[in-house]
N, C-alpha and C positions, 0 to 999 in steps of 0.2 A: 438564536440565530440558528437554523438547522443547516448544515453542510454538509458534504462528500467527500471522501477520501478514496479516488479508485488506487487499484492496483492487482496486478496479477501474484502478490507475493507469494513467490515461488521460490525460496520459502520467506516467509517474514522471517526478516532482520532486526535489530537493534535501532537500527535508523527507521525502518518502517514505524516500529511500536515509537521511538522519540516524537514523531511526529505526531500520530495518532494521541498520545497523552496529552503533547505539551497543545494540541487540537482541544482533546477533552477540559483543558482549564481555561481555554475561552470562547467555546461555541456552546449553544444550551445542549442540540443534539448533533451527534456525529454518527453518519452513517460508513462505512468501511464497505466500499465494493469492491467485491473480488473477481475480477474479471475470468471469463469463459472463454478461452480463444483456444476456439478449434484447428486453429494452423500452427500452433507451436504445440511441441510434446512436453508439458511440464512434468517435471521431479514429482509431487504430490498431483492427486485429484482435489478437484474442489471443494469437497466435501472437507478431505483431511486439511487443506489449508482455511475452511472454515474455521473448523472444531480447532484448530492452535489457536486462531486470534482470539475465538471465542476463550477458547481457556487463557493465555495470556492477557485481556483484556477485560476478565470477569470480574475486578473489583472496580471498572470504572462503569458508574450507570448508566451515564450518558451515552454511550455508545452501542449502536447496534452492529450486526455482520450479515453482509446480504451479498450471492454473489449476482452476476448479470451477464448478456451477452447483446453482442451488437452494439449500437453507437451510446456512448457514454452522455450525451446528452438526453438520450432518449429514456435511460434508466434514471438521471438525475430528474427531468420532467417529471418521469412516474413516481419516483422518491419524494417529489415539492419540496427540492430543500435550494438555498436563496444560493449557493456559491459552491464550488468546488477548490477543492485544496490538494494544492501539489506541493511535498517535498522536493528543495532541489539542493542537491550536494554539487555541486560544480557549475561553471559557466557554459560545458557542455551540454548539461542538463534543462539549464536556462534558453538555450537556444532552442533547442527542441520545445519544450514545454509552453515556451513563448507563442510558438509556432501554434501547437496544440489550443491555446488557450484562444488566442483571436479566430482559431476556425469557429471553437465552440461556443463566441460572442456570436460568429457568423451565423451559426445555425439556427441556434436555439434562445441567444440572448445570455448567454448564460456566464455569468462574473469569474474568477480563477483566483483566488487567494494563493500565495507562493508563501512559502516555509521555508527558509535554508538550514539546513541540515546542524544540527551543532556539530561543535567541530570532532570530536569523538568519532563522530561516524560518517563522516563527508568521504572516505573511500568506500565506505561498506556497500556491497548490492548483493543482490541474488544471484546474480550470475555468479559474480565471484566467490559467494561462498560456497556454491555446487561446483566450480572449477576446484579450489582449494581442498573439500570434501573430496570430490573424484580421487585423487592423488594423495588421499591418505593425513591430509592437513589438520591443523587442530580450529576447528571453527568457532569452539568456546566462546570469545571476546568479541562473535560476530552476530549471534542469533542467541533469542532466547534457551532456555536449556530443556524447555518443554520440543522446540525444533531438533535439539543436538539427539535428542532420545528419538523424535521420528526417521532423522537422519539415519539412525543404525539401522533401521528394519528395510529401508531403500534398499 
């Protein structure tokens, strides 16, 4: 089965990587879709985010990293995936993602599969990482080492 894991990955966190790696052990093909959202100001441009993910996931042969703009279901159709996979940290994620799953099903008949965050990553988000980093806090336990190095260049 070929699935799509979408996200902004700005920056990629250990939680993102955990969900991707766990998906790799379950599904034949995993496409990581890096969202380009022109309405949001990103810390890293799409090429930087893609390159970090490529480096982090280089040992996983069934992963492909691609960027996309526009509707998720359009990209999912273009990639010919069977389902969309979303990681969930908390019930607040579930409320939002459940609505999105229903809309994606309504728009294009796409199933969404939810994977719960591993307990050690249930509190980690890209926005928290950016905030902690902006105040000089230590993010080493929250993101892969390559992300820590790229943050130093920002």
